[in-house]
NUVO-701464 format. One record per residue: x, y, z of N, C-alpha, C in turn; residue number from 1. Coordinates in Angstrom, 2 decimals, always signed. Layout:
[site [X; Y; Z]; [X; Y; Z]; [X; Y; Z]; NUM]
...
//
This chain:
[site [-15.06; +19.04; -23.80]; [-14.03; +18.95; -22.92]; [-13.67; +20.30; -22.22]; 1]
[site [-13.54; +20.30; -20.97]; [-13.18; +21.61; -20.34]; [-11.86; +22.02; -20.74]; 2]
[site [-11.50; +23.21; -20.58]; [-10.17; +23.72; -20.99]; [-9.11; +23.64; -19.94]; 3]
[site [-8.15; +22.87; -20.33]; [-6.96; +22.59; -19.39]; [-5.75; +23.08; -19.95]; 4]
[site [-4.73; +23.36; -19.28]; [-3.46; +23.71; -19.82]; [-2.43; +22.75; -19.64]; 5]
[site [-1.48; +22.67; -20.57]; [-0.41; +21.68; -20.52]; [+0.30; +21.84; -19.22]; 6]
[site [+0.49; +20.74; -18.37]; [+1.04; +20.83; -17.12]; [+0.17; +20.78; -15.94]; 7]
[site [-1.20; +20.83; -16.32]; [-2.25; +20.62; -15.26]; [-2.26; +19.32; -14.53]; 8]
[site [-2.30; +19.25; -13.37]; [-2.29; +17.93; -12.57]; [-3.91; +17.65; -12.46]; 9]
[site [-4.51; +16.57; -13.13]; [-5.78; +16.23; -13.17]; [-6.19; +15.14; -12.16]; 10]
[site [-7.45; +15.20; -11.79]; [-7.92; +14.09; -10.96]; [-9.36; +13.94; -11.28]; 11]
[site [-9.73; +12.67; -11.40]; [-11.15; +12.25; -11.65]; [-11.48; +11.19; -10.69]; 12]
[site [-12.79; +11.27; -10.20]; [-13.34; +10.38; -9.13]; [-13.91; +9.16; -9.93]; 13]
[site [-13.29; +7.95; -9.53]; [-13.78; +6.72; -10.06]; [-14.33; +5.94; -8.74]; 14]
[site [-15.16; +4.93; -9.02]; [-15.68; +4.17; -7.98]; [-14.75; +3.71; -6.87]; 15]
[site [-14.65; +4.34; -5.70]; [-13.75; +3.91; -4.64]; [-12.35; +4.54; -4.64]; 16]
[site [-12.08; +5.29; -5.66]; [-10.67; +5.97; -5.70]; [-10.63; +7.18; -6.63]; 17]
[site [-9.53; +7.83; -6.60]; [-9.26; +8.99; -7.59]; [-8.26; +8.45; -8.51]; 18]
[site [-8.50; +8.86; -9.82]; [-7.51; +8.51; -10.95]; [-6.78; +9.81; -11.19]; 19]
[site [-5.39; +9.70; -11.32]; [-4.70; +11.00; -11.52]; [-3.94; +10.97; -12.83]; 20]
[site [-3.59; +12.16; -13.21]; [-2.82; +12.33; -14.65]; [-2.34; +13.78; -14.75]; 21]
[site [-1.53; +13.91; -15.74]; [-0.99; +15.23; -16.09]; [-1.35; +15.50; -17.62]; 22]
[site [-2.10; +16.65; -17.82]; [-2.51; +17.08; -19.04]; [-1.19; +17.55; -19.80]; 23]
[site [-1.06; +17.01; -21.01]; [+0.19; +17.40; -21.75]; [-0.22; +18.13; -23.03]; 24]
[site [-1.43; +18.51; -23.30]; [-1.83; +19.27; -24.34]; [-2.38; +18.35; -25.55]; 25]
[site [-3.05; +18.98; -26.51]; [-3.52; +18.21; -27.68]; [-4.64; +17.19; -27.24]; 26]
[site [-5.29; +17.38; -26.19]; [-6.33; +16.43; -25.56]; [-5.64; +15.11; -25.21]; 27]
[site [-4.50; +15.18; -24.64]; [-3.77; +14.04; -24.22]; [-3.40; +14.08; -22.67]; 28]
[site [-3.30; +13.15; -21.96]; [-3.12; +13.02; -20.58]; [-2.06; +11.80; -20.36]; 29]
[site [-1.11; +12.04; -19.62]; [-0.27; +10.98; -19.04]; [-0.88; +10.59; -17.94]; 30]
[site [-1.41; +9.32; -17.91]; [-2.19; +8.73; -16.72]; [-1.44; +7.57; -16.13]; 31]
[site [-1.78; +7.42; -14.90]; [-1.17; +6.27; -14.03]; [-2.26; +5.38; -14.00]; 32]
[site [-2.13; +4.22; -14.54]; [-3.15; +3.24; -14.77]; [-2.82; +1.89; -14.43]; 33]
[site [-3.79; +0.98; -14.75]; [-3.59; -0.39; -14.38]; [-4.70; -0.81; -13.55]; 34]
[site [-4.77; -2.05; -13.02]; [-5.84; -2.48; -12.10]; [-5.64; -1.77; -10.83]; 35]
[site [-6.78; -1.32; -10.16]; [-6.69; -0.72; -8.86]; [-6.19; -1.80; -7.83]; 36]
[site [-6.41; -3.02; -8.15]; [-6.03; -4.18; -7.23]; [-4.65; -4.61; -7.50]; 37]
[site [-3.91; -4.15; -8.59]; [-2.61; -4.78; -8.80]; [-1.65; -3.51; -9.06]; 38]
[site [-1.48; -2.72; -7.99]; [-0.59; -1.59; -8.11]; [+0.83; -1.78; -8.49]; 39]
[site [+1.47; -2.99; -8.02]; [+2.83; -3.12; -8.43]; [+3.05; -3.14; -9.91]; 40]
[site [+1.96; -3.61; -10.77]; [+2.10; -3.58; -12.17]; [+1.40; -2.45; -12.80]; 41]
[site [+1.38; -1.32; -12.04]; [+0.80; -0.01; -12.59]; [+1.64; +0.36; -13.88]; 42]
[site [+0.94; +1.03; -14.74]; [+1.58; +1.63; -15.89]; [+1.39; +3.13; -15.97]; 43]
[site [+2.27; +3.68; -16.72]; [+2.19; +5.18; -17.04]; [+2.07; +5.20; -18.55]; 44]
[site [+1.07; +5.83; -19.07]; [+0.83; +5.96; -20.40]; [+0.19; +7.14; -21.04]; 45]
[site [+0.36; +7.53; -22.11]; [-0.28; +8.63; -22.78]; [-1.73; +8.21; -23.26]; 46]
[site [-2.71; +8.92; -22.90]; [-4.02; +8.46; -23.30]; [-4.85; +9.79; -23.80]; 47]
[site [-5.90; +9.51; -24.56]; [-6.66; +10.58; -24.99]; [-7.36; +11.02; -23.73]; 48]
[site [-7.77; +12.29; -23.61]; [-8.46; +12.94; -22.50]; [-9.75; +12.22; -22.29]; 49]
[site [-10.59; +11.87; -23.25]; [-11.80; +11.13; -23.08]; [-11.59; +9.78; -22.44]; 50]
[site [-10.61; +9.04; -22.81]; [-10.21; +7.78; -22.10]; [-9.85; +7.99; -20.58]; 51]
[site [-9.08; +9.09; -20.37]; [-8.69; +9.39; -19.01]; [-10.02; +9.67; -18.12]; 52]
[site [-10.93; +10.52; -18.68]; [-12.09; +10.99; -17.97]; [-13.10; +9.95; -17.87]; 53]
[site [-13.37; +9.16; -18.82]; [-14.45; +8.10; -18.98]; [-15.77; +8.73; -18.56]; 54]
[site [-15.97; +9.97; -19.12]; [-17.32; +10.69; -18.94]; [-17.48; +11.28; -17.65]; 55]
[site [-16.59; +11.24; -16.71]; [-16.67; +11.78; -15.41]; [-16.18; +13.23; -15.34]; 56]
[site [-16.43; +14.00; -14.39]; [-16.00; +15.33; -14.18]; [-14.49; +15.32; -13.77]; 57]
[site [-13.74; +16.04; -14.47]; [-12.34; +16.22; -14.06]; [-11.89; +17.49; -13.54]; 58]
[site [-11.08; +17.39; -12.52]; [-10.76; +18.66; -11.67]; [-9.23; +18.79; -11.75]; 59]
[site [-8.77; +20.01; -11.52]; [-7.36; +20.05; -11.46]; [-6.97; +20.19; -9.97]; 60]
[site [-5.75; +19.79; -9.71]; [-5.11; +19.84; -8.41]; [-3.86; +20.62; -8.36]; 61]
[site [-3.78; +21.61; -7.44]; [-2.67; +22.52; -7.49]; [-1.40; +21.80; -7.15]; 62]
[site [-0.30; +22.25; -7.72]; [+0.99; +21.70; -7.60]; [+2.03; +22.81; -7.67]; 63]
[site [+3.23; +22.70; -7.16]; [+4.16; +23.84; -7.10]; [+5.08; +23.89; -8.36]; 64]
[site [+4.99; +23.07; -9.30]; [+5.95; +22.94; -10.40]; [+5.40; +24.04; -11.48]; 65]
[site [+6.41; +24.30; -12.40]; [+6.04; +25.10; -13.57]; [+5.43; +24.09; -14.56]; 66]
[site [+4.48; +24.58; -15.27]; [+3.73; +23.64; -16.29]; [+4.68; +23.04; -17.24]; 67]
[site [+5.69; +23.58; -17.78]; [+6.60; +23.04; -18.71]; [+7.39; +21.84; -18.03]; 68]
[site [+7.66; +22.07; -16.76]; [+8.49; +21.07; -16.10]; [+7.55; +19.79; -15.94]; 69]
[site [+6.26; +20.01; -15.57]; [+5.40; +18.86; -15.37]; [+5.18; +18.07; -16.68]; 70]
[site [+5.06; +18.82; -17.83]; [+4.83; +18.24; -19.11]; [+6.21; +17.33; -19.48]; 71]
[site [+7.34; +18.06; -19.27]; [+8.59; +17.23; -19.51]; [+8.71; +16.03; -18.78]; 72]
[site [+8.45; +15.96; -17.40]; [+8.49; +14.78; -16.62]; [+7.57; +13.78; -17.10]; 73]
[site [+6.38; +14.22; -17.24]; [+5.25; +13.36; -17.61]; [+5.70; +12.51; -18.98]; 74]
[site [+6.14; +13.26; -19.98]; [+6.47; +12.58; -21.15]; [+7.73; +11.74; -21.04]; 75]
[site [+8.63; +12.10; -20.09]; [+9.88; +11.35; -19.83]; [+9.37; +10.03; -19.14]; 76]
[site [+8.43; +10.07; -18.26]; [+8.03; +8.77; -17.51]; [+7.40; +7.85; -18.55]; 77]
[site [+6.62; +8.44; -19.52]; [+6.07; +7.59; -20.61]; [+7.11; +6.71; -21.43]; 78]
[site [+8.16; +7.51; -21.68]; [+9.23; +6.96; -22.53]; [+10.22; +6.03; -21.69]; 79]
[site [+10.26; +6.24; -20.32]; [+11.15; +5.40; -19.49]; [+10.36; +4.65; -18.40]; 80]
[site [+9.50; +3.87; -18.71]; [+8.65; +3.24; -17.69]; [+9.40; +2.34; -16.77]; 81]
[site [+10.50; +1.66; -17.16]; [+11.20; +0.79; -16.26]; [+11.92; +1.51; -15.17]; 82]
[site [+12.15; +2.80; -15.39]; [+12.77; +3.72; -14.36]; [+11.94; +4.28; -13.25]; 83]
[site [+10.57; +3.96; -13.33]; [+9.66; +4.46; -12.36]; [+9.63; +3.38; -11.21]; 84]
[site [+9.55; +3.85; -9.96]; [+9.65; +2.90; -8.97]; [+8.31; +2.46; -8.45]; 85]
[site [+7.50; +1.88; -9.40]; [+6.11; +1.49; -9.01]; [+5.96; +0.36; -7.97]; 86]
[site [+6.97; -0.52; -8.04]; [+7.00; -1.66; -7.18]; [+7.18; -1.24; -5.72]; 87]
[site [+7.77; -0.08; -5.44]; [+7.87; +0.36; -4.07]; [+6.87; +1.24; -3.56]; 88]
[site [+5.82; +1.56; -4.44]; [+4.68; +2.32; -4.00]; [+3.75; +1.57; -3.23]; 89]
[site [+3.09; +2.26; -2.22]; [+2.08; +1.55; -1.33]; [+1.03; +1.07; -2.20]; 90]
[site [+0.35; -0.01; -1.79]; [-0.85; -0.56; -2.58]; [-2.09; +0.07; -2.25]; 91]
[site [-2.12; +1.44; -2.20]; [-3.35; +2.07; -1.74]; [-3.56; +3.12; -2.87]; 92]
[site [-4.65; +3.97; -2.64]; [-4.95; +5.02; -3.68]; [-3.77; +5.97; -3.65]; 93]
[site [-3.03; +6.15; -2.65]; [-1.80; +7.07; -2.78]; [-0.83; +6.73; -3.85]; 94]
[site [-0.90; +5.49; -4.40]; [-0.02; +5.10; -5.53]; [-0.25; +6.13; -6.69]; 95]
[site [-1.44; +6.37; -7.08]; [-1.73; +7.32; -8.28]; [-1.35; +8.72; -7.82]; 96]
[site [-1.57; +9.07; -6.64]; [-1.26; +10.38; -6.15]; [+0.23; +10.62; -6.21]; 97]
[site [+0.91; +9.64; -5.70]; [+2.43; +9.62; -5.69]; [+2.89; +9.85; -7.11]; 98]
[site [+2.41; +9.09; -8.07]; [+2.79; +9.10; -9.46]; [+2.57; +10.59; -10.04]; 99]
[site [+1.47; +11.15; -9.78]; [+1.27; +12.44; -10.23]; [+2.20; +13.54; -9.44]; 100]
[site [+2.54; +13.23; -8.29]; [+3.35; +14.15; -7.62]; [+4.82; +13.96; -8.23]; 101]
[site [+5.23; +12.94; -8.61]; [+6.53; +12.71; -9.28]; [+6.56; +13.60; -10.48]; 102]
[site [+5.53; +13.53; -11.29]; [+5.45; +14.43; -12.45]; [+5.32; +15.73; -12.18]; 103]
[site [+4.50; +16.18; -11.23]; [+4.22; +17.64; -11.05]; [+5.39; +18.29; -10.24]; 104]
[site [+6.35; +17.51; -9.77]; [+7.52; +18.19; -9.16]; [+7.54; +18.15; -7.60]; 105]
[site [+6.38; +17.53; -7.13]; [+6.30; +17.43; -5.58]; [+7.28; +16.39; -5.14]; 106]
[site [+7.73; +15.51; -6.04]; [+8.75; +14.45; -5.60]; [+9.74; +14.63; -6.89]; 107]
[site [+10.98; +14.57; -6.56]; [+11.98; +14.91; -7.68]; [+12.23; +13.68; -8.42]; 108]
[site [+12.19; +13.72; -9.74]; [+12.79; +12.73; -10.63]; [+13.72; +13.44; -11.58]; 109]
[site [+14.95; +12.85; -11.71]; [+16.02; +13.32; -12.56]; [+15.73; +13.00; -13.93]; 110]
[site [+15.59; +14.06; -14.88]; [+15.37; +13.77; -16.25]; [+16.46; +14.31; -17.14]; 111]
//
């Protein structure tokens, strides 16, 4: 596994889209998942890095937030899934990007 720091915003290329997540340490990623064709039922979950990557190359995406804040929001979203506005997200690849932006601080979430 490449070396990532807690708070890194990760992206991995999947067939036809990018999958996004936040690395929270201990080989764990908070990922924004579910069927690419069923975005309103998207989930936010803690997953092992290998499950997130599925053997593909993972890259970091820059974001303006401090790493501790990104980790705090990511873990908060895992524990408070009903408070995440997934039904209002567009049904495009931007859904996952939006979810990671919520966590990384590009979009504000009160925690």
